[in-house]
C-alpha positions as CSV (number, residue, x, y, z in Angstrom):
1,M,-245.6,59.2,19.8
2,H,-245.1,58.2,23.4
3,K,-245.3,54.5,22.3
4,I,-242.4,55.1,19.9
5,Y,-240.3,56.6,22.7
6,D,-241.1,53.5,24.8
7,L,-240.3,51.1,22.0
8,V,-237.0,52.8,21.3
9,T,-236.0,52.8,25.0
10,F,-236.9,49.1,25.5
11,T,-234.8,48.3,22.4
12,F,-231.8,50.4,23.2
13,D,-231.4,49.8,26.9
14,P,-230.9,46.0,26.7
15,L,-228.3,46.4,23.9
16,H,-226.5,49.0,25.9
17,H,-226.6,46.9,29.1
18,F,-225.3,43.8,27.2
19,W,-222.4,45.8,25.7
20,E,-221.3,47.4,29.0
21,K,-221.4,44.1,31.0
22,D,-218.0,43.0,32.4
23,S,-218.4,39.6,30.9
24,T,-218.9,41.1,27.4
25,Q,-215.9,43.3,27.7
26,R,-213.7,40.4,29.0
27,A,-214.9,38.3,26.1
28,V,-214.1,41.0,23.6
29,A,-210.7,41.6,25.1
30,G,-209.9,37.9,24.8
31,F,-211.1,37.9,21.2
32,L,-208.6,40.7,20.4
33,V,-205.7,38.7,21.8
34,V,-206.7,35.6,19.8
35,V,-207.0,37.7,16.6
36,F,-203.7,39.3,17.1
37,V,-201.9,36.0,17.6
38,L,-203.7,34.4,14.6
39,A,-202.7,37.4,12.4
40,L,-199.1,37.1,13.3
41,G,-199.1,33.3,12.7
42,T,-200.9,33.7,9.3
43,I,-198.5,36.4,8.1
44,E,-195.6,34.2,9.1
45,M,-197.0,31.2,7.2
46,K,-197.4,33.3,4.1
47,R,-193.8,34.5,4.4
48,Q,-192.7,30.8,4.7
49,G,-194.6,29.9,1.6
50,W,-197.1,27.7,3.4
51,I,-200.0,29.8,2.1
52,T,-200.3,30.3,-1.7
53,G,-202.9,31.0,-4.3
54,Q,-205.8,33.4,-4.1
55,L,-205.9,33.4,-0.3
56,A,-202.3,34.5,-0.2
57,T,-203.1,37.7,-2.1
58,L,-205.4,38.8,0.8
59,I,-202.6,38.4,3.4
60,P,-199.9,41.1,4.0
61,T,-196.3,40.2,4.3
62,S,-195.4,42.6,7.1
63,H,-195.8,41.4,10.7
64,F,-196.5,45.1,11.6
65,M,-199.9,44.8,9.8
66,A,-201.0,42.5,12.7
67,I,-200.6,45.5,15.0
68,N,-202.6,47.6,12.6
69,L,-205.4,44.9,12.6
70,A,-205.4,44.8,16.4
71,F,-205.7,48.6,16.7
72,T,-208.4,48.6,14.0
73,L,-210.5,46.2,16.1
74,V,-209.9,48.4,19.1
75,L,-211.2,51.3,17.2
76,V,-214.3,49.4,16.1
77,L,-215.0,48.7,19.8
78,E,-214.5,52.3,20.7
79,V,-216.9,53.4,17.9
80,V,-219.5,51.1,19.2
81,G,-219.0,52.6,22.6
82,L,-219.4,56.1,21.0
83,I,-222.7,55.1,19.5
84,F,-224.0,54.0,22.9
85,T,-222.9,57.4,24.4
86,L,-225.0,59.4,21.8
87,P,-228.0,59.5,24.1
88,C,-225.9,61.0,26.8
89,S,-225.0,64.7,26.7
90,I,-223.6,66.0,23.4
91,S,-220.5,67.2,25.3
92,K,-219.8,63.6,26.5
93,S,-220.3,62.3,23.0
94,V,-217.7,64.8,21.7
95,G,-215.3,63.7,24.3
96,K,-215.7,60.1,23.2
97,Q,-215.0,61.2,19.6
98,F,-211.7,62.9,20.7
99,E,-210.8,59.6,22.4
100,I,-211.3,57.8,19.1
101,L,-209.3,60.5,17.2
102,A,-206.4,59.9,19.6
103,L,-206.6,56.2,19.0
104,I,-206.8,56.7,15.2
105,L,-203.6,58.7,15.3
106,L,-201.9,56.0,17.3
107,R,-203.1,53.4,14.9
108,D,-201.8,55.5,12.0
109,A,-198.4,55.7,13.8
110,F,-198.3,51.9,14.0
111,K,-199.6,51.5,10.5
112,T,-196.6,53.5,9.3
113,L,-194.4,50.7,10.6
114,A,-195.6,48.6,7.7
115,D,-193.5,50.8,5.4
116,F,-190.3,49.9,7.3
117,P,-188.3,46.7,6.4
118,E,-187.9,43.7,8.7
119,P,-185.6,43.8,10.6
120,I,-186.6,47.5,11.1
121,A,-184.2,50.1,9.8
122,I,-184.6,53.9,9.5
123,T,-182.3,54.6,6.6
124,G,-184.3,55.6,3.5
125,H,-187.5,55.9,5.6
126,E,-186.9,59.3,7.3
127,M,-190.2,60.7,6.1
128,E,-192.1,57.7,7.5
129,L,-190.3,58.2,10.8
130,W,-191.3,61.8,11.1
131,T,-194.9,60.9,10.2
132,L,-194.9,58.3,12.9
133,I,-193.5,60.8,15.5
134,S,-196.0,63.4,14.4
135,D,-199.0,61.0,14.8
136,G,-197.7,59.7,18.1
137,C,-197.1,63.1,19.6
138,G,-200.4,64.4,18.3
139,A,-202.2,61.5,20.0
140,V,-200.5,62.3,23.3
141,I,-201.3,66.0,23.1
142,I,-205.0,65.2,22.4
143,F,-204.9,62.7,25.3
144,G,-203.7,65.5,27.5
145,L,-206.4,68.0,26.2
146,L,-209.0,65.3,26.9
147,G,-208.0,65.5,30.6
148,V,-208.5,69.3,30.5
149,Y,-211.8,68.8,28.7
150,A,-213.0,66.3,31.3
151,L,-212.2,68.8,34.1
152,L,-214.2,71.5,32.3
153,R,-217.1,69.2,31.6
154,R,-217.6,68.6,35.3
155,N,-218.9,72.1,35.7
156,L,-221.1,71.9,32.6
157,D,-224.6,72.1,33.9
158,E,-227.5,70.3,32.2
159,T,-230.2,72.8,31.1
160,L,-232.9,70.2,31.0
161,K,-233.9,68.5,34.3
162,G,-235.8,65.3,35.0
163,G,-239.4,64.5,34.0
164,T,-241.4,63.6,30.9
165,R,-239.6,66.1,28.6
166,L,-236.2,64.6,29.6
167,F,-237.5,61.1,28.9
168,K,-238.6,62.1,25.4
169,F,-235.4,64.0,24.8
170,V,-233.2,61.0,25.7
171,A,-235.5,58.6,23.8
172,A,-235.2,60.7,20.6
173,K,-231.4,60.5,21.0
174,K,-231.6,56.8,21.5
175,L,-233.4,56.5,18.2
176,V,-230.6,58.3,16.5
177,A,-228.1,56.0,18.2
178,L,-230.0,52.9,17.0
179,V,-230.0,54.2,13.4
180,M,-226.2,54.9,13.7
181,L,-225.7,51.4,15.0
182,A,-227.5,49.9,12.0
183,I,-225.5,52.1,9.6
184,F,-222.3,51.1,11.4
185,V,-223.0,47.3,11.1
186,G,-224.1,47.8,7.4
187,M,-220.9,49.6,6.5
188,G,-218.9,46.9,8.3
189,I,-220.6,44.1,6.4
190,Q,-220.1,46.0,3.1
191,N,-216.4,46.4,3.8
192,G,-216.1,42.7,4.7
193,L,-217.7,41.7,1.4
194,L,-215.4,43.9,-0.6
195,V,-212.4,42.3,1.1
196,L,-213.7,38.8,0.4
197,H,-214.2,39.6,-3.2
198,G,-210.7,40.9,-3.5
199,E,-211.8,44.5,-4.0
200,H,-210.3,47.5,-2.2
201,P,-212.4,48.4,0.9
202,H,-213.5,51.9,1.5
203,H,-212.1,54.1,4.3
204,F,-214.4,52.8,7.0
205,F,-213.6,55.2,9.9
206,K,-213.4,58.3,7.7
207,N,-216.7,57.4,6.0
208,F,-218.4,56.7,9.3
209,Y,-217.2,59.9,10.8
210,T,-218.8,61.7,7.9
211,V,-222.1,60.0,8.8
212,L,-221.5,61.1,12.4
213,I,-221.4,64.7,11.4
214,F,-225.0,64.4,10.2
215,S,-226.0,62.6,13.3
216,D,-224.5,65.4,15.4
217,I,-226.5,68.0,13.5
218,M,-229.6,65.8,14.0
219,L,-228.8,65.8,17.8
220,V,-228.4,69.5,17.7
221,L,-231.8,70.0,16.1
222,I,-233.4,67.5,18.5
223,A,-231.9,69.4,21.4
224,Q,-233.2,72.7,20.1
225,R,-236.7,71.3,20.2
226,F,-236.4,70.6,23.9
227,L,-233.8,73.3,24.7
228,P,-234.6,76.3,22.6
229,E,-232.7,78.8,24.6
230,F,-229.7,80.5,22.9
231,R,-226.9,79.3,25.2
232,A,-227.9,75.7,24.7
233,V,-228.3,76.0,21.0
234,F,-224.9,77.8,20.6
235,R,-223.1,75.3,22.9
236,N,-224.5,72.2,21.0
237,S,-223.8,73.8,17.6
238,G,-220.2,74.5,18.7
239,F,-219.7,70.9,19.7
240,A,-221.0,69.9,16.3
241,L,-218.4,72.1,14.7
242,A,-215.7,70.4,16.8
243,T,-216.8,67.0,15.3
244,L,-216.5,68.5,11.9
245,L,-212.9,69.5,12.6
246,I,-212.3,66.0,13.7
247,R,-213.6,64.7,10.3
248,L,-211.2,67.2,8.5
249,A,-208.3,65.9,10.7
250,L,-209.0,62.3,9.5
251,T,-208.9,63.3,5.8
252,A,-205.9,65.7,6.0
253,P,-202.4,64.7,4.9
254,P,-199.7,63.9,7.5
255,F,-198.7,66.7,9.9
256,Y,-201.8,68.7,8.9
257,N,-204.0,66.0,10.4
258,V,-202.3,66.4,13.8
259,G,-202.6,70.2,13.7
260,I,-206.3,70.1,12.9
261,G,-206.9,67.4,15.5
262,I,-205.2,69.4,18.2
263,G,-207.0,72.6,17.1
264,S,-210.4,70.8,17.4
265,A,-209.6,69.7,20.9
266,I,-208.5,73.2,21.9
267,F,-211.7,74.6,20.3
268,A,-213.9,72.2,22.4
269,C,-212.0,73.1,25.6
270,L,-212.3,76.8,24.8
271,L,-216.0,76.5,24.1
272,T,-216.6,74.7,27.3
273,L,-214.6,77.2,29.3
274,V,-216.5,80.2,27.8
275,Y,-219.8,78.5,28.5
276,N,-218.9,77.6,32.1
277,T,-217.6,81.2,32.7
278,F,-220.4,83.2,31.3
279,Y,-223.5,81.1,30.7
280,S,-223.5,78.2,33.3
281,S,-226.2,78.6,35.9
282,N,-223.4,78.4,38.5
283,S,-221.5,81.3,36.9
284,K,-221.1,84.4,39.0
285,Y,-221.7,86.5,36.0
286,V,-225.1,84.8,35.4
287,Q,-226.0,85.4,39.0
288,K,-225.1,89.1,38.7
289,R,-227.2,89.5,35.5
290,T,-230.2,87.8,37.2
């Protein structure tokens, strides 16, 4: 079994290092700029009638869809970053998922722009305007709650210290991360093939977040093997429930999605606050009980 842990670690660590390198991040950022400019140019060529035939059916007519494409690619990069944070603490992984939720709400706000005419006008599109405002304000509120969550996480103690058990624990989570990376790539390839064949692609981020729920439960079960004490099990299970609420926010209709998303962020903050207050090893109440 130890050989499996070593193999997983030696596979995961180089991939993680490559992704986090400054040169990789700069290259990815440059790629986003190029894609955005090309998307704008391609849409304009279709509007001018320079692109026709079967290819033209795959190209939208609204320039705002180029913004949607850019934010979609940003989300793809954030999800990859999320996968690489899975071997870290569950609380950190949950924070990353809230970052992605905030970005998804922002993307949905920009996506709503595609329903407006060019040049942009509000008349006759009041509902789309309120949806845009709701998604944008929801993203800002979650962004603010993320700051609160980050402050609370600083006092969140780790119940498992260094040593062989910690190495095995982290390696097991790296195995889950590698499986999730493979699923992510497979779903992306499948969606790309659907687009190329002129078929309607599936809801990539919503479907992948569903898979993430199962991965979070798996991480909770793995954590219970190495951290069987009640406070750790309850905390990790609570964070898994927070990710479930995120999934519900992604599938909810406008306005409800913002409410559920904000509620999930408040829930995560409240869970962390309660844990720090009554169950953290640094808590004065724990010291009194002991």
